N, C-alpha and C positions, 0 to 999 in steps of 0.2 A: 441182737449184734448191734453193742452201743458206738461200733466206730463209723458207723455209716447214718445220713442226715434223714429227718423224715422223709424227705421226698424222694431218696434213693429205694425204698422197701418195696420193691416191686420182686422181691423174690426172695424164697426164704430156705435154707438146709434145716434139715431138725433130722433126729433118730431115735427108733422106737425102743420102748422100755423093754430092758432083757431081764430074763427069769429071773437074774442074781441080783433085780433090784435092792432088796430087803439087803442087802450087802453095801448099799452106799455109803459113802462116808458123809458124818454127822456130825457137828461139834457146837455149833450158832444156834442157827432158828429151830433148829431139827433133834430128836432123838431118834433115828433112823425110821425109813418106810417100814412097815406093814403090810402093806395090802398091796399085789404088785396089781392083781386086776382092775382096785380103784386108782392106781397111777394110770394106767392104761385110758379108762375112761377118763381121766382129768386130762392126759396128755393129746387124746385124741380130741377134746372139747375144745384143746389150745390150738389145733392143726386147724379147726373148724371154724374159727373165729379167726385166724388169719385169712383163708382161701376164703370166706365169708365178707371179708374186706377189702377182696383183691389182689391179694397176697397169691401168688401163685407158689406152690409146697414142694419141696422133693425129700418124702422122709426115708432114710438109711435103714436097711436092718439092723438091729438089735445084734450087740457082741454077746453074750452072755459071759464072758472073760472078763468081763468091764463091768461092775455097775453100777457105775458113774455115767455111763456113755452116755445116758440122753443128753447131759449137758454140754452141748455142742460150741457155744456160746466161747468156752475156754480154749479150743484148740486151733482158733484160724482169727485172725484180724485183715478184715478186706477194707480196703482206704480209697475210693476214688479211682478204683481198677489195677491198685496193687494190694498182694498178699503177703503178708508176714506171716509166718509158721514159726509160733512160739514152741518152747521148751516147758509143759506144764510145768509149774511149780510141786505137785506132788508126783512123787514116783511112780505111782499106783495107776498114773494117766496117761503116761506117754505116749501106752501103743497104741492106744484110741484114733490118735491122728493119722496114720495113714489112710486109711477109706475115707477121711472127708477134704484129707488136701487133693486126692485124685480127683474126686467128684468138680469139688471147685477149680480144680487147675483145668481140668476139662470142659466145664461150662463158661469159665471165663476168656478160655481162648488164648492159650498161650500167653497169660499173664503174666508180668512180673513179679518173679516171689522169690523174697528174704526167709532167710530161716536164721536158728541160734543156735551157735554152739558153747562149748567148755562150760563156766557157773554161773551164763545167763539164763535165765528163769523167769516167763510170765504166765501169766494167766489171760486170758482174753475178757475174763469178768473182772477185771481192772481197769478199764478202759473207756472211756466217756466222752462224748461229742457234743457240743454247742455249737452248730453251727460250724463255723471251721477251728473252732475254739476246740484243743482237746486237754481231756487230764487223765493223769494215770497212778492209779494208786502204789505204793508203793505197801506191801503188806507182805503175809505169811508167803503169800506164792509171787509173788512177783519181786524182783531186787534191782538193785540200779544196774546189773549190768546187762540185766532185758529190758530196761526204760530205754537206755541208752540205742539200743536196737531198735526198736519204735521210736526213738528221736530220728535216727537215721535215715527213717522211713518217712515220715511229717518232713523234714527238711527240704526233702525232692520238693512236695508242693508248696514250700512256702508257710506249713500252718505252726503253729505256736504250742505247745507241750507244756504244762504243768503240772507240777508230781504235787500230790496230796499224803500223807503221811494215813494208812489208815489202824485204828486200834486196834487193838488184840481183842475183840469183841467182836470185832465183825472180818466176814472172810474175805469179801470184796467191794472196790468200790461202788460198782454196778447193785453188791449186793444193798446199797445203803442208799443211794441215788441212781436217780434216770433223768435224762430229757423228754417229759412225754409232747413235747412240741421243742423248735429250734430256737424257743426264747428263754424257755423255763428249766430250773434246775430243783427237782423235788428232793431235798434233805431233810431226816429225822435230826431234832435236837440230842443234844447229848453224846453226836458220837464224831463230830469232826467242829472244828472252830467256826468262828464267825466269817473271819478272814479267807476260810480255806482254800476258797475258790478265787480270791483274788479282786481287781477288778473287772467287770463286764461291759460289750458293748449297750451300748446306751440302751437299747429296748427289752436288755433280758433281765431275770432276774432268779435269785433265789429264793425258794418261799422251805419255809421249815417248817415240819409236822412235830408233830407230837410222836419223843423216844417210841413210844411204845406202838407204833405204828410203821414202825422202821422200817416192817417187812413191806409192809404197802406201800413205799416211797420209789418201789421196783416197777415201775409201766414199760408201755411201748407205746410211741404215740406211731400214728398211721397217718398216709396221705391223704384220707379223706375225712381227716377229722376226727375221726375215733382214735379212744384210749384204749387198749387195754389194761386192767386193773385187776389186780386180789381181792377176792371177796373178802369182806368185813373191815374194810379202814373206812370208817364216816368220816374222820377229817380229812383224810387225803381224798376222797372220792366228794365231796361239799366244796373243796376248795377249788379242784377239777371245771365238778358246773359251774363255779362260778364265774371261770374264765370263757364259759362258752364248750366246755370240752365233752363231746358223747363218748359216755364209758361204755365199757364191755367187760362186765366181770364174769372172773372165771376163780370156780374152785380149786386151789392149789396147793390145798391142805397134804398130798403126798408127796409132791412136789418139796413144796415147804420141808417137810419130813427127814431130806436129804442135803439139807441147805438148799436147796435149790430155787432162782427165782424165774419170773417169766422171760428176761430176757437169756437168761442162764440155756434155753431150751430152744433158742434156733440162733442161724448165723443170715444176717441178711447180704445178699451181695447182687 
């Protein structure tokens, strides 16, 4: 989940891989997963990496009625003790939300929860946080009414929200960008305009990676200075190491096959 700062990543919710995973949606990075057991092995390695780096992980049971249910990031947005339950942008994914919402409301102890209605649509994968500055992607899954709901939540904190138009060859904002630290945005060339993120705080920077390493630009920075990265993206890896970061490389091939990335598979809260 990209709506929490790096230092807030202490607990994470994940969901196990269903038997139906080979029917997951795929259009962008992948052509559809083919090996459920390999996906489960990779997903468990992901969980192990989080746990071995100090994150307490809770795994919800898979739901075979929902092939995409492992991609929990899209189903809830947690910001500093408040939660937004968006209406996911793809109709097949709406019914994935109830057990996720129930668990988070229980864990967060009466957290103030906002919901969306009407024609508002949003996937949590379109939200990116850099310190206390937020970005949201206007995409095929997130519309202006959904963005207005998010803005209402962030206005309570006085946080700024900037809107970025996502090109048609990308699914979400976090599909092509991430914040491995609270001062770095990692993003591929040829996807967004150079000025897309606007003026940033003085100590922050956008690092532009080769377009063919777009998938590798999705990372998870952790409070101990480690960064989870997908295997196979040498420029991304060398750039982060040059900035003193310690990388944990994970095989994400069967996750990528369903257009999923590292951040897609967890909600930090």
